[in-house]
Structure formats: C-alpha cells, structure tokens
C-alpha positions as CSV (number, residue, x, y, z in Angstrom):
1,X,49.0,35.1,18.1
2,X,52.0,36.7,16.4
3,X,51.6,37.5,12.7
4,X,54.2,36.8,10.2
5,X,54.8,40.6,9.8
6,X,55.4,41.0,13.6
7,X,57.8,38.1,13.5
8,X,59.7,39.9,10.7
9,X,59.8,43.0,12.8
10,X,61.0,41.1,15.9
11,X,63.7,39.4,13.8
12,X,64.7,42.8,12.4
13,X,65.2,44.2,15.9
14,X,67.2,41.2,16.9
15,X,69.4,41.5,13.7
16,X,70.0,45.2,14.5
17,X,71.0,44.5,18.1
18,X,73.4,41.8,16.8
19,X,74.7,44.2,14.1
20,X,73.8,41.6,11.5
21,X,73.9,44.0,8.5
22,X,72.8,41.5,5.8
23,X,69.8,40.2,7.8
24,X,68.7,43.7,9.0
25,X,68.9,45.3,5.6
26,X,67.0,42.3,3.9
27,X,64.3,42.4,6.5
28,X,64.0,46.2,6.4
29,X,63.5,46.1,2.6
30,X,61.0,43.3,2.9
31,X,59.0,45.1,5.6
32,X,59.1,48.2,3.4
33,X,57.6,46.1,0.5
34,X,54.9,44.9,2.9
35,X,54.1,48.4,4.0
36,X,54.0,49.6,0.4
37,X,51.5,46.8,-0.3
38,X,49.4,47.8,2.7
39,X,49.0,51.4,1.5
40,X,48.7,50.5,-2.2
41,X,44.9,50.4,-2.3
42,X,42.3,53.1,-1.6
43,X,42.7,52.6,2.1
44,X,45.5,51.3,4.4
45,X,45.0,47.8,5.7
46,X,46.9,45.1,7.4
47,X,48.0,42.2,5.2
48,X,47.1,38.7,6.1
49,X,49.9,36.2,6.7
50,X,49.1,34.7,3.3
51,X,49.5,38.1,1.6
52,X,52.7,38.7,3.6
53,X,54.0,35.4,2.3
54,X,53.3,36.4,-1.2
55,X,55.4,39.6,-0.7
56,X,58.2,37.6,0.8
57,X,58.0,35.1,-2.1
58,X,58.2,38.0,-4.6
59,X,61.1,39.5,-2.8
60,X,63.0,36.2,-2.6
61,X,62.4,35.7,-6.4
62,X,63.8,39.2,-7.1
63,X,66.9,38.3,-5.1
64,X,67.3,35.0,-7.1
65,X,66.9,36.7,-10.4
66,X,69.3,39.5,-9.4
67,X,71.9,36.9,-8.2
68,X,71.7,35.1,-11.6
69,X,72.0,38.4,-13.5
70,X,75.0,39.5,-11.4
71,X,76.6,36.1,-11.8
72,X,76.2,36.2,-15.6
73,X,77.6,39.8,-15.6
74,X,80.7,38.5,-13.8
75,X,79.9,40.4,-10.6
76,X,80.4,37.6,-8.1
77,X,80.3,39.7,-5.0
78,X,76.9,41.2,-5.7
79,X,75.6,37.8,-6.8
80,X,76.7,36.3,-3.4
81,X,75.0,39.2,-1.6
82,X,71.7,38.7,-3.5
83,X,71.9,35.0,-2.9
84,X,72.5,35.5,0.8
85,X,69.5,37.9,1.0
86,X,67.4,35.3,-0.7
87,X,68.4,32.7,1.9
88,X,67.4,35.0,4.7
89,X,64.0,35.3,3.1
90,X,63.7,31.6,2.3
91,X,63.7,30.9,6.0
92,X,60.2,32.5,6.2
93,X,58.8,30.6,3.3
94,X,57.1,27.2,3.4
95,X,59.4,24.3,2.6
96,X,59.8,24.1,-1.1
97,X,58.5,21.0,-2.9
98,X,61.0,18.5,-4.2
99,X,60.8,17.6,-7.9
100,X,59.2,14.3,-7.1
101,X,56.6,15.9,-4.8
102,X,55.8,18.5,-7.5
103,X,55.5,15.8,-10.2
104,X,53.1,13.8,-7.9
105,X,50.8,16.8,-7.4
106,X,50.9,17.6,-11.1
107,X,50.1,14.0,-12.0
108,X,47.0,14.1,-9.7
109,X,45.9,17.4,-11.2
110,X,46.3,16.1,-14.7
111,X,44.1,13.1,-13.8
112,X,41.6,15.4,-12.2
113,X,41.5,17.6,-15.3
114,X,41.1,14.6,-17.6
115,X,38.2,13.4,-15.5
116,X,36.7,16.8,-16.1
117,X,37.2,16.4,-19.8
118,X,40.3,18.5,-20.3
119,X,43.1,16.8,-22.2
120,X,46.2,17.6,-24.3
121,X,48.0,21.0,-24.4
122,X,44.6,22.8,-24.1
123,X,44.3,21.3,-20.6
124,X,47.2,23.5,-19.3
125,X,44.9,26.1,-17.8
126,X,42.6,23.6,-16.2
127,X,45.5,21.7,-14.7
128,X,47.2,24.9,-13.4
129,X,43.9,25.9,-11.7
130,X,43.8,22.6,-9.9
131,X,47.5,22.4,-9.0
132,X,48.2,26.0,-8.0
133,X,46.2,26.0,-4.7
134,X,47.8,22.6,-3.8
135,X,51.3,24.0,-4.4
136,X,50.6,27.4,-2.7
137,X,53.9,29.0,-2.3
138,X,55.9,25.8,-2.1
139,X,57.1,26.0,-5.7
140,X,57.6,28.9,-8.2
141,X,55.0,29.4,-10.9
142,X,57.5,28.8,-13.7
143,X,58.6,25.5,-12.1
144,X,55.0,24.4,-11.8
145,X,54.1,25.4,-15.4
146,X,57.1,23.4,-16.7
147,X,56.1,20.3,-14.7
148,X,52.5,20.6,-16.0
149,X,53.8,21.0,-19.6
150,X,56.0,17.9,-19.2
151,X,53.1,15.9,-17.7
152,X,50.7,16.9,-20.5
153,X,53.3,16.2,-23.2
154,X,54.0,12.7,-21.8
C-alpha cells in the first residue's frame, strides 16, 4: 500500500522529470513541511496519512492566504503563483464540501447537541465537537464555525 507521503514523492519525481517547476517546488516544500513535522517531537517518526493530510491542508491554507494578501497588495503575479500552488495541493485533499452539504451536517450536529441539552450560542463548542469529525478535512475550520454560528442564530 502506498502512503500519501510516498505518492507525493513519486509525483515530485515525475514533476522534476517533466521539468514542471511549479509542481516540483510546491511538492518539495510540502514534503519538507512533512519531514519537519516528523522530526518535531522527541523522536523521529513516520506521519500517518491523516497527519500528512493535515500538513497538506495547512500548506494549502497558507497558499490561499498568501494569494489573498498578494492580490490585495496589487501583486497579481505572486497571487497567481500562490493560487496555482494551492491548486496543486488541493488535488491531494479530500473533495471539499459544498455549502449545502456543510449546512446539512451542521443542522444534524445542532439537533444532536440540542438532544444533549446544549442550546443557543453556548452550544457552539458542543456542536463543533460533533461536526468536526464528520467534516474532517473537507471544509476549513473558519467555514465550519461560520456555518455553526449561522445555524445556532437561526
């Protein structure tokens, strides 16, 4: 069974052979972030696919935020580059939830939290605890929180 990390390494080798600079530099940086995570603790360890996914998600988010910052700063070329790098990484992430799918999951979580006695704005934490594992990498935290707030307000 190939791990997600080994898939990234294989894709990096392919990108280098094809002289795909954007792809190879993006994958190189992502693999470096994974390695950094692996040696971060007291002892070196292999990351699980789930942990690798978290690193890729974090890297993709950095690219998105950088693209927005560059765009606002009038640096369109850098914004495009960051966006393109983000798209390379997005290919490795689970399919993102649509707004409708996210609202559906949040609605279920709100109902579950209510059944457990949590209601109103104070239920936010309880609802997030229920909904986060169901969303698992398929929507950004901020997006989930906003959907929960909206559902609890309504």
